[in-house]
PyMOL CGO cylinders between C-alpha atoms (Angstrom):
from pymol import cmd
from pymol.cgo import CYLINDER

trace = [
    CYLINDER, 21.70, 68.81, -42.41, 19.64, 65.79, -43.47, 0.3, 1, 1, 1, 1, 1, 1,
    CYLINDER, 19.64, 65.79, -43.47, 19.15, 63.39, -40.26, 0.3, 1, 1, 1, 1, 1, 1,
    CYLINDER, 19.15, 63.39, -40.26, 18.63, 60.07, -41.37, 0.3, 1, 1, 1, 1, 1, 1,
    CYLINDER, 18.63, 60.07, -41.37, 15.83, 57.45, -39.59, 0.3, 1, 1, 1, 1, 1, 1,
    CYLINDER, 15.83, 57.45, -39.59, 15.53, 54.38, -39.15, 0.3, 1, 1, 1, 1, 1, 1,
    CYLINDER, 15.53, 54.38, -39.15, 12.50, 51.55, -39.13, 0.3, 1, 1, 1, 1, 1, 1,
    CYLINDER, 12.50, 51.55, -39.13, 12.62, 47.74, -38.59, 0.3, 1, 1, 1, 1, 1, 1,
    CYLINDER, 12.62, 47.74, -38.59, 10.08, 45.40, -39.90, 0.3, 1, 1, 1, 1, 1, 1,
    CYLINDER, 10.08, 45.40, -39.90, 9.81, 41.94, -39.21, 0.3, 1, 1, 1, 1, 1, 1,
    CYLINDER, 9.81, 41.94, -39.21, 7.23, 38.78, -38.82, 0.3, 1, 1, 1, 1, 1, 1,
    CYLINDER, 7.23, 38.78, -38.82, 7.42, 35.22, -38.75, 0.3, 1, 1, 1, 1, 1, 1,
    CYLINDER, 7.42, 35.22, -38.75, 4.66, 35.62, -41.68, 0.3, 1, 1, 1, 1, 1, 1,
    CYLINDER, 4.66, 35.62, -41.68, 5.28, 36.29, -45.18, 0.3, 1, 1, 1, 1, 1, 1,
    CYLINDER, 5.28, 36.29, -45.18, 2.27, 37.83, -45.58, 0.3, 1, 1, 1, 1, 1, 1,
    CYLINDER, 2.27, 37.83, -45.58, 2.18, 40.01, -42.19, 0.3, 1, 1, 1, 1, 1, 1,
    CYLINDER, 2.18, 40.01, -42.19, 5.28, 41.48, -43.30, 0.3, 1, 1, 1, 1, 1, 1,
    CYLINDER, 5.28, 41.48, -43.30, 4.43, 42.70, -46.41, 0.3, 1, 1, 1, 1, 1, 1,
    CYLINDER, 4.43, 42.70, -46.41, 1.31, 43.94, -44.54, 0.3, 1, 1, 1, 1, 1, 1,
    CYLINDER, 1.31, 43.94, -44.54, 3.23, 46.07, -42.34, 0.3, 1, 1, 1, 1, 1, 1,
    CYLINDER, 3.23, 46.07, -42.34, 5.67, 46.65, -44.77, 0.3, 1, 1, 1, 1, 1, 1,
    CYLINDER, 5.67, 46.65, -44.77, 2.92, 48.58, -46.83, 0.3, 1, 1, 1, 1, 1, 1,
    CYLINDER, 2.92, 48.58, -46.83, 1.28, 49.77, -43.97, 0.3, 1, 1, 1, 1, 1, 1,
    CYLINDER, 1.28, 49.77, -43.97, 4.73, 51.36, -42.93, 0.3, 1, 1, 1, 1, 1, 1,
    CYLINDER, 4.73, 51.36, -42.93, 5.29, 52.58, -46.64, 0.3, 1, 1, 1, 1, 1, 1,
    CYLINDER, 5.29, 52.58, -46.64, 1.37, 53.74, -46.60, 0.3, 1, 1, 1, 1, 1, 1,
    CYLINDER, 1.37, 53.74, -46.60, 2.07, 56.22, -43.30, 0.3, 1, 1, 1, 1, 1, 1,
    CYLINDER, 2.07, 56.22, -43.30, 4.57, 57.92, -44.36, 0.3, 1, 1, 1, 1, 1, 1,
    CYLINDER, 4.57, 57.92, -44.36, 4.70, 61.61, -45.21, 0.3, 1, 1, 1, 1, 1, 1,
    CYLINDER, 4.70, 61.61, -45.21, 4.78, 63.01, -48.99, 0.3, 1, 1, 1, 1, 1, 1,
    CYLINDER, 4.78, 63.01, -48.99, 8.06, 64.62, -48.19, 0.3, 1, 1, 1, 1, 1, 1,
    CYLINDER, 8.06, 64.62, -48.19, 10.13, 61.36, -46.54, 0.3, 1, 1, 1, 1, 1, 1,
    CYLINDER, 10.13, 61.36, -46.54, 12.02, 59.37, -49.24, 0.3, 1, 1, 1, 1, 1, 1,
    CYLINDER, 12.02, 59.37, -49.24, 13.55, 55.66, -48.60, 0.3, 1, 1, 1, 1, 1, 1,
    CYLINDER, 13.55, 55.66, -48.60, 17.23, 55.55, -49.20, 0.3, 1, 1, 1, 1, 1, 1,
    CYLINDER, 17.23, 55.55, -49.20, 17.77, 51.66, -48.54, 0.3, 1, 1, 1, 1, 1, 1,
    CYLINDER, 17.77, 51.66, -48.54, 16.58, 48.76, -47.55, 0.3, 1, 1, 1, 1, 1, 1,
    CYLINDER, 16.58, 48.76, -47.55, 18.25, 45.77, -46.20, 0.3, 1, 1, 1, 1, 1, 1,
    CYLINDER, 18.25, 45.77, -46.20, 16.57, 42.46, -46.09, 0.3, 1, 1, 1, 1, 1, 1,
    CYLINDER, 16.57, 42.46, -46.09, 17.50, 39.26, -44.19, 0.3, 1, 1, 1, 1, 1, 1,
    CYLINDER, 17.50, 39.26, -44.19, 15.83, 36.09, -43.23, 0.3, 1, 1, 1, 1, 1, 1,
    CYLINDER, 15.83, 36.09, -43.23, 16.29, 33.71, -40.26, 0.3, 1, 1, 1, 1, 1, 1,
    CYLINDER, 16.29, 33.71, -40.26, 15.33, 30.19, -40.08, 0.3, 1, 1, 1, 1, 1, 1,
    CYLINDER, 15.33, 30.19, -40.08, 13.83, 29.07, -36.98, 0.3, 1, 1, 1, 1, 1, 1,
    CYLINDER, 13.83, 29.07, -36.98, 12.58, 25.98, -35.15, 0.3, 1, 1, 1, 1, 1, 1,
    CYLINDER, 12.58, 25.98, -35.15, 9.52, 25.93, -37.01, 0.3, 1, 1, 1, 1, 1, 1,
    CYLINDER, 9.52, 25.93, -37.01, 9.53, 28.63, -39.45, 0.3, 1, 1, 1, 1, 1, 1,
    CYLINDER, 9.53, 28.63, -39.45, 11.37, 31.52, -41.20, 0.3, 1, 1, 1, 1, 1, 1,
    CYLINDER, 11.37, 31.52, -41.20, 11.82, 35.54, -39.74, 0.3, 1, 1, 1, 1, 1, 1,
    CYLINDER, 11.82, 35.54, -39.74, 11.45, 37.75, -42.15, 0.3, 1, 1, 1, 1, 1, 1,
    CYLINDER, 11.45, 37.75, -42.15, 12.79, 41.40, -41.49, 0.3, 1, 1, 1, 1, 1, 1,
    CYLINDER, 12.79, 41.40, -41.49, 14.02, 44.76, -43.16, 0.3, 1, 1, 1, 1, 1, 1,
    CYLINDER, 14.02, 44.76, -43.16, 16.13, 47.76, -41.82, 0.3, 1, 1, 1, 1, 1, 1,
    CYLINDER, 16.13, 47.76, -41.82, 14.55, 50.53, -43.70, 0.3, 1, 1, 1, 1, 1, 1,
    CYLINDER, 14.55, 50.53, -43.70, 16.23, 53.63, -43.91, 0.3, 1, 1, 1, 1, 1, 1,
    CYLINDER, 16.23, 53.63, -43.91, 14.70, 56.45, -44.64, 0.3, 1, 1, 1, 1, 1, 1,
    CYLINDER, 14.70, 56.45, -44.64, 14.76, 60.52, -44.84, 0.3, 1, 1, 1, 1, 1, 1,
    CYLINDER, 14.76, 60.52, -44.84, 12.78, 63.43, -45.00, 0.3, 1, 1, 1, 1, 1, 1,
    CYLINDER, 12.78, 63.43, -45.00, 13.78, 65.69, -48.23, 0.3, 1, 1, 1, 1, 1, 1,
    CYLINDER, 13.78, 65.69, -48.23, 14.89, 69.47, -48.08, 0.3, 1, 1, 1, 1, 1, 1,
    CYLINDER, 14.89, 69.47, -48.08, 13.08, 72.20, -48.73, 0.3, 1, 1, 1, 1, 1, 1,
]
cmd.load_cgo(trace, "trace")
């Protein structure tokens, strides 16, 4: 049985958000694959919050 895993990545700086997303992808094991990414932005008083919910799982075998 394949068990899905989730990772939430967020930042109010687009550059930092991209860095965090890239760092997460770089640290994934070779047998893990990204299944889905849900992306959302939220306007705050003085900035924008960028968020991603990454669903990933380990491939069988």
